[in-house]
C-alpha positions as CSV (number, residue, x, y, z in Angstrom):
1,M,-8.5,-11.1,-23.5
2,R,-10.2,-14.4,-22.5
3,Q,-11.9,-14.3,-25.9
4,L,-8.6,-14.0,-27.8
5,E,-7.2,-16.9,-25.8
6,L,-10.2,-19.1,-26.8
7,F,-9.9,-17.9,-30.4
8,A,-6.2,-18.9,-30.6
9,E,-7.1,-22.3,-29.1
10,D,-9.8,-22.7,-31.7
11,V,-7.3,-21.8,-34.5
12,R,-4.8,-24.4,-33.1
13,R,-7.5,-27.0,-33.0
14,L,-8.4,-26.3,-36.6
15,A,-4.7,-27.0,-37.4
16,G,-5.0,-30.3,-35.5
17,V,-2.6,-29.1,-32.8
18,G,-3.1,-30.1,-29.1
19,P,-3.4,-27.7,-26.2
20,E,0.2,-28.1,-25.0
21,E,1.8,-29.2,-28.3
22,I,4.7,-27.1,-29.5
23,V,4.6,-26.3,-33.1
24,D,6.3,-23.5,-35.2
25,A,4.3,-20.9,-37.1
26,A,5.3,-22.2,-40.5
27,E,3.8,-25.6,-39.8
28,L,0.6,-23.9,-38.6
29,A,0.5,-21.8,-41.7
30,L,0.9,-24.9,-43.9
31,R,-1.9,-26.7,-42.2
32,L,-4.3,-23.7,-42.1
33,I,-3.6,-21.8,-45.4
34,G,-2.0,-24.4,-47.6
35,P,1.3,-25.6,-49.1
36,E,2.2,-22.3,-50.7
37,S,1.4,-20.1,-47.7
38,I,5.0,-19.1,-46.9
39,G,7.4,-17.1,-49.1
40,I,11.0,-16.1,-48.2
41,Y,12.4,-13.1,-49.9
42,D,15.9,-11.5,-50.0
43,R,14.4,-8.0,-49.8
44,L,11.2,-7.1,-48.0
45,P,11.0,-3.6,-46.5
46,S,8.5,-4.5,-43.8
47,G,10.3,-7.7,-42.8
48,A,7.0,-9.6,-42.8
49,R,3.6,-9.2,-44.3
50,L,0.4,-11.0,-45.4
51,R,-0.6,-10.7,-49.0
52,R,-3.5,-12.1,-50.9
53,G,-3.0,-13.0,-54.5
54,A,-4.6,-15.0,-57.3
55,K,-3.6,-18.3,-55.6
56,G,-4.7,-17.2,-52.1
57,Y,-2.9,-15.9,-49.1
58,E,0.9,-15.9,-48.6
59,I,2.9,-14.9,-45.6
60,Q,5.9,-13.2,-46.9
61,L,9.0,-13.1,-44.7
62,R,12.4,-11.5,-45.3
63,D,15.3,-14.0,-45.2
64,G,17.2,-13.7,-41.9
65,L,14.5,-11.7,-40.2
66,P,15.1,-11.7,-36.4
67,D,12.4,-13.5,-34.4
68,I,11.0,-14.9,-37.6
69,N,8.8,-17.5,-35.9
70,F,6.9,-14.8,-34.1
71,A,6.8,-12.6,-37.2
72,C,5.2,-15.5,-39.1
73,A,2.8,-16.2,-36.2
74,H,1.8,-12.5,-36.2
75,E,1.0,-12.6,-39.9
76,L,-0.9,-15.9,-39.5
77,A,-2.9,-14.2,-36.7
78,H,-3.9,-11.5,-39.2
79,W,-5.1,-14.2,-41.6
80,A,-7.1,-15.9,-38.8
81,L,-8.7,-12.7,-37.6
82,R,-9.8,-11.8,-41.2
83,E,-10.7,-15.2,-42.5
84,I,-12.0,-17.0,-39.4
85,A,-13.2,-14.2,-37.0
86,R,-14.2,-11.9,-40.0
87,Y,-12.5,-9.0,-38.2
88,S,-10.6,-6.2,-40.0
89,G,-10.4,-3.0,-38.0
90,P,-8.3,-0.4,-36.3
91,D,-7.4,-2.8,-33.5
92,E,-6.1,-5.6,-35.8
93,E,-2.4,-5.0,-35.2
94,R,-2.7,-5.3,-31.4
95,L,-5.0,-8.3,-31.6
96,A,-2.6,-10.0,-34.0
97,N,0.3,-9.5,-31.6
98,Y,-1.7,-11.2,-28.9
99,V,-3.1,-14.0,-31.0
100,G,0.3,-14.7,-32.6
101,A,1.9,-15.2,-29.2
102,A,-1.0,-17.4,-28.1
103,L,-0.7,-19.6,-31.2
104,L,3.0,-20.3,-30.4
105,S,2.7,-20.5,-26.7
106,P,-0.8,-21.7,-25.6
107,R,-2.1,-20.9,-22.1
108,A,-1.8,-24.5,-20.9
109,L,1.8,-24.8,-22.0
110,V,2.8,-21.5,-20.4
111,R,1.1,-22.3,-17.1
112,A,2.8,-25.7,-17.1
113,G,6.2,-24.0,-17.7
114,A,5.5,-21.5,-14.9
115,I,4.8,-24.3,-12.5
116,F,8.0,-26.1,-13.4
117,Y,10.3,-23.1,-13.8
118,G,8.6,-20.5,-11.6
119,R,7.5,-17.0,-12.4
120,K,10.7,-15.1,-12.2
121,L,12.5,-13.6,-15.2
122,E,14.6,-16.7,-15.4
123,A,11.5,-18.6,-16.5
124,V,11.5,-16.6,-19.8
125,E,14.5,-18.4,-21.2
126,P,13.1,-22.0,-21.4
127,L,9.7,-20.6,-22.7
128,A,11.6,-18.7,-25.5
129,E,13.7,-21.7,-26.4
130,A,10.8,-24.1,-26.4
131,T,8.6,-22.0,-28.6
132,W,11.3,-20.4,-30.9
133,M,10.2,-16.9,-29.8
134,S,12.4,-14.0,-28.8
135,R,12.9,-13.5,-25.1
136,T,11.0,-10.2,-25.5
137,A,7.9,-12.0,-26.8
138,A,8.2,-14.8,-24.3
139,N,8.5,-12.4,-21.4
140,L,5.4,-10.5,-22.4
141,R,3.5,-13.7,-23.0
142,L,4.4,-15.1,-19.6
143,G,3.0,-12.0,-18.0
144,E,-0.2,-12.2,-20.0
145,V,-0.9,-15.8,-18.9
146,I,0.1,-15.6,-15.2
147,G,-1.1,-12.1,-14.8
148,D,1.9,-10.2,-13.4
149,G,3.3,-6.9,-14.5
150,R,6.1,-7.2,-17.2
151,V,7.6,-4.8,-19.7
152,V,10.6,-4.7,-22.0
153,V,12.7,-1.6,-22.5
154,T,14.6,-1.4,-25.8
155,K,18.0,0.2,-26.3
156,S,16.3,3.3,-27.7
157,G,14.1,3.6,-24.6
158,N,10.8,2.3,-26.2
159,V,8.7,0.5,-23.6
160,L,7.2,-2.7,-25.0
161,R,4.2,-4.0,-23.1
162,S,1.1,-6.1,-23.6
163,S,-2.4,-5.2,-22.6
164,E,-2.4,-7.9,-19.9
165,A,1.1,-7.6,-18.5
166,S,1.6,-3.9,-17.8
167,F,2.8,-2.5,-14.5
168,A,0.2,-1.8,-11.9
169,R,1.6,1.7,-11.1
170,P,1.2,3.8,-14.3
171,D,3.2,6.7,-12.8
172,R,6.4,4.6,-12.4
173,D,9.4,5.7,-14.4
174,I,10.0,2.4,-16.2
175,R,12.9,3.8,-18.3
176,A,14.7,4.9,-15.2
177,D,14.2,1.4,-13.7
178,A,15.9,-0.1,-16.8
179,R,18.8,2.3,-16.7
180,A,19.5,2.2,-13.0
181,A,22.9,0.8,-11.9
182,H,21.1,-1.5,-9.4
183,E,17.7,-3.1,-9.1
184,T,15.1,-0.7,-7.9
185,P,12.6,-1.5,-5.1
186,G,9.7,-3.6,-6.3
187,V,11.1,-4.4,-9.7
188,A,13.2,-7.4,-10.9
189,R,15.4,-6.8,-13.9
190,A,17.2,-8.9,-16.5
191,H,19.4,-7.8,-19.4
192,L,18.4,-9.7,-22.6
193,R,21.0,-11.0,-25.1
194,G,21.0,-12.2,-28.7
195,G,19.3,-11.3,-31.9
196,I,16.4,-8.9,-31.6
197,D,16.7,-9.0,-27.8
198,D,20.2,-7.7,-27.6
199,G,20.5,-4.7,-25.4
200,R,16.9,-4.9,-24.1
201,V,16.0,-4.9,-20.4
202,A,13.1,-7.1,-19.1
203,L,11.4,-5.8,-16.0
204,R,9.0,-7.6,-13.7
205,E,6.9,-6.1,-11.0
206,R,7.5,-8.0,-7.7
């Protein structure tokens, strides 16, 4: 994933953004795509999407969408992959997730936060607040950068993980760890609250 980190850094540089500067996705889109790059719609079945029309690209977002900043960054990452990297393939969705998170929370910023706040699950909160990301996205991003195992389990039992932040033991019953009445050996746990995070459980391998 080193190449994706460098690619995200290049995209931020193209937008005139420094390596530790905090900027929201809409500002990045305005700088990179243009003044008409964002559209807010009352109804949009997919929540967020990238569309190319006669006037160029537009990131379309549903009004009130949870975690809208990350959703916008994800669509901007699709634009960057297609227009800058000239990539459009079966892996684009996964790559856009990674690049989108890296655009909002660059490696240097996350590392500085980990030094100041530590690596525990409590460090997710300030990263999420600083970058206007959900705690889910911030948790996975922190794991990607510092290289420890992290996952998030949704209320329905889906396990959200990034390619760089998965648990080392693939046979571990992660859903059981999330449902357990008490913390299980080798795993730290935090219940997430608010918006898209509500009811989710963040797990970190000790």
